[in-house]
C-alpha positions in Angstrom: 2.2 -9.4 -16.6 -1.4 -8.7 -17.5 -1.6 -8.7 -21.2 -4.4 -9.5 -23.5 -4.2 -9.0 -27.3 -8.0 -9.0 -27.5 -10.0 -6.7 -25.2 -13.4 -8.3 -24.3 -16.5 -6.6 -25.8 -18.7 -4.4 -23.8 -21.3 -7.1 -23.8 -19.0 -9.6 -22.3 -17.8 -7.2 -19.7 -21.4 -6.4 -18.8 -22.1 -10.1 -18.3 -19.0 -10.5 -16.2 -20.0 -7.5 -14.0 -23.3 -9.3 -13.2 -21.3 -12.4 -12.0 -18.8 -10.2 -10.2 -20.4 -7.1 -8.8 -17.0 -5.7 -7.7 -16.2 -5.3 -11.4 -16.7 -1.9 -13.0 -16.7 -2.8 -16.7 -15.5 0.6 -17.9 -12.7 0.7 -15.4 -11.7 -2.8 -16.2 -11.7 -2.2 -19.9 -9.6 1.0 -19.4 -7.2 -1.0 -17.3 -6.8 -3.7 -19.9 -6.2 -1.1 -22.7 -3.7 0.7 -20.6 -1.8 -2.5 -19.7 -1.8 -3.5 -23.4 -0.6 -0.1 -24.5 2.2 -0.1 -21.9 3.3 -3.6 -23.0 3.2 -2.6 -26.7 5.1 0.6 -26.0 7.8 -1.3 -24.1 8.1 -3.8 -26.9 8.5 -0.9 -29.5 11.2 0.7 -27.4 12.9 -2.7 -26.9 13.0 -3.2 -30.7 14.5 0.3 -31.1 17.1 -0.4 -28.4 18.1 -3.7 -30.0 18.9 -1.8 -33.2 21.1 0.6 -31.1 22.7 -2.4 -29.4 21.7 -1.1 -25.9 19.8 -2.7 -23.1 17.0 -0.7 -21.5 19.0 -0.3 -18.4 22.1 1.1 -20.2 19.9 3.4 -22.2 18.3 4.7 -19.1 21.7 5.4 -17.5 22.9 7.2 -20.6 19.6 9.1 -21.0 19.9 10.4 -17.4 23.5 11.3 -17.8 22.8 12.9 -21.2 20.6 15.5 -19.5 23.8 17.1 -18.1 26.5 15.3 -20.0 29.3 17.5 -18.6 28.5 16.7 -15.0 29.6 13.6 -13.2 27.3 11.4 -11.1 28.0 9.0 -8.2 26.8 5.5 -8.8 24.4 6.0 -5.8 22.9 9.1 -7.5 22.3 7.1 -10.7 20.8 4.1 -8.8 18.5 6.3 -6.8 17.3 8.3 -9.8 16.6 5.1 -11.8 15.1 3.1 -8.9 17.6 0.2 -9.1 20.0 -1.2 -6.5 23.6 -0.1 -6.3 24.6 -3.6 -7.3 22.5 -3.4 -10.5 24.0 0.1 -11.2 27.5 -1.3 -10.8 26.8 -3.9 -13.5 25.3 -1.2 -15.8 28.2 1.1 -15.3 30.7 -1.8 -15.9 29.1 -2.5 -19.2 29.0 1.1 -20.3 32.6 1.6 -19.2 33.7 -1.5 -21.2 31.9 0.0 -24.3 33.8 3.3 -23.7 30.5 5.2 -23.2 31.2 6.3 -19.6 34.3 6.5 -17.4 34.9 6.2 -13.7 37.1 8.5 -11.7 37.6 9.8 -8.2 35.0 12.3 -6.9 36.6 15.7 -6.8 35.2 16.6 -3.3 35.4 13.2 -1.6 38.2 10.9 -2.6 36.3 8.0 -1.0 33.5 8.4 -3.6 33.5 7.2 -7.2 32.1 9.4 -9.9 30.9 8.4 -13.3 31.1 10.7 -16.3 29.8 10.3 -19.9 32.7 10.1 -22.4 32.9 11.9 -25.7 32.0 8.6 -27.3 29.0 8.2 -25.1 27.8 11.7 -25.9 28.3 11.1 -29.6 26.3 7.9 -29.3 23.5 9.7 -27.6 23.6 12.5 -30.2 23.1 9.8 -32.9 20.4 7.8 -31.1 18.2 10.5 -29.6 16.9 12.2 -32.7 15.6 8.9 -34.0 14.3 8.0 -30.5 12.4 11.3 -30.2 11.1 10.9 -33.7 9.8 7.4 -32.8 8.0 8.9 -29.8 6.5 11.6 -31.9 5.3 9.0 -34.4 3.8 6.9 -31.7 2.0 9.9 -30.1 1.0 11.4 -33.5 -2.6 10.3 -33.1 -3.1 12.4 -30.0 -3.3 16.2 -30.3 -1.2 18.4 -28.1 -4.0 19.5 -25.9 -4.9 15.9 -25.2 -1.2 15.2 -24.3 -1.7 17.2 -21.2 -5.0 15.5 -20.4 -3.4 12.1 -21.0 -0.5 12.9 -18.6 -2.9 14.1 -15.9 -5.0 10.9 -16.3 -1.9 8.6 -16.2 -0.5 10.5 -13.2 -3.8 9.9 -11.4 -3.7 6.2 -12.2 0.0 6.1 -11.2 -0.8 7.6 -7.8 -3.6 5.1 -7.3 -1.2 2.2 -8.2 1.4 3.5 -5.6 -1.3 3.7 -2.9 -2.6 0.2 -3.9 0.8 -1.3 -3.7 1.3 0.3 -0.3 -1.8 -1.4 0.9 -3.8 1.8 1.0 -7.0 0.3 -0.5 -10.2 -1.2 0.7 
C-alpha cells in the first residue's frame, strides 16, 4: 500500500521531476493525497466497524442485503456484487448466519440453489448501525459543499477508469 503521512513539498516535487522527467509533480502530489485519503477513510470506517463488532466483509454483505431486506439473494449474486470469490462469500455468510443476522434456505424457484435472506435481527442491527454510519460519512464530507460532491465523484470516477485501464495493461 502506498501511504505517506507527509506529502512532499512542491519544491521537493519540482526537484524530483528534474531528476525523473516522467514525473508530473501535480499529478504525483494528487495521487499521494488521494492514496492517503483513501487509507485514512478506510481506517475511520474500520474503527467504526470495530465498535459495531462487524468485519468490513460482513458489513458489506449486510449493507447490500439491506438495500432490499425482504428479498433473498443467492450466494453467487452476493459474491459477484461485492467482487469476492464464492468461497469467501461462504465464510462471510457462515459468520452472519452464526450471529443470527442472515438465514439460509432453499431457493423458491430452483431447489438446487441456496438463498440467503436477512433476518429480523439483521435488519434491526442495520437499522441501529446505519444512522450513525451515515452521520459519520456526513461528518467526514462536511468540508465539501454539495456542488463539489458531484465534481469530486466525477473526478474520482475518471481516476478509477484510468486505474482499471492501467491494471489491464492499457497504458504506455
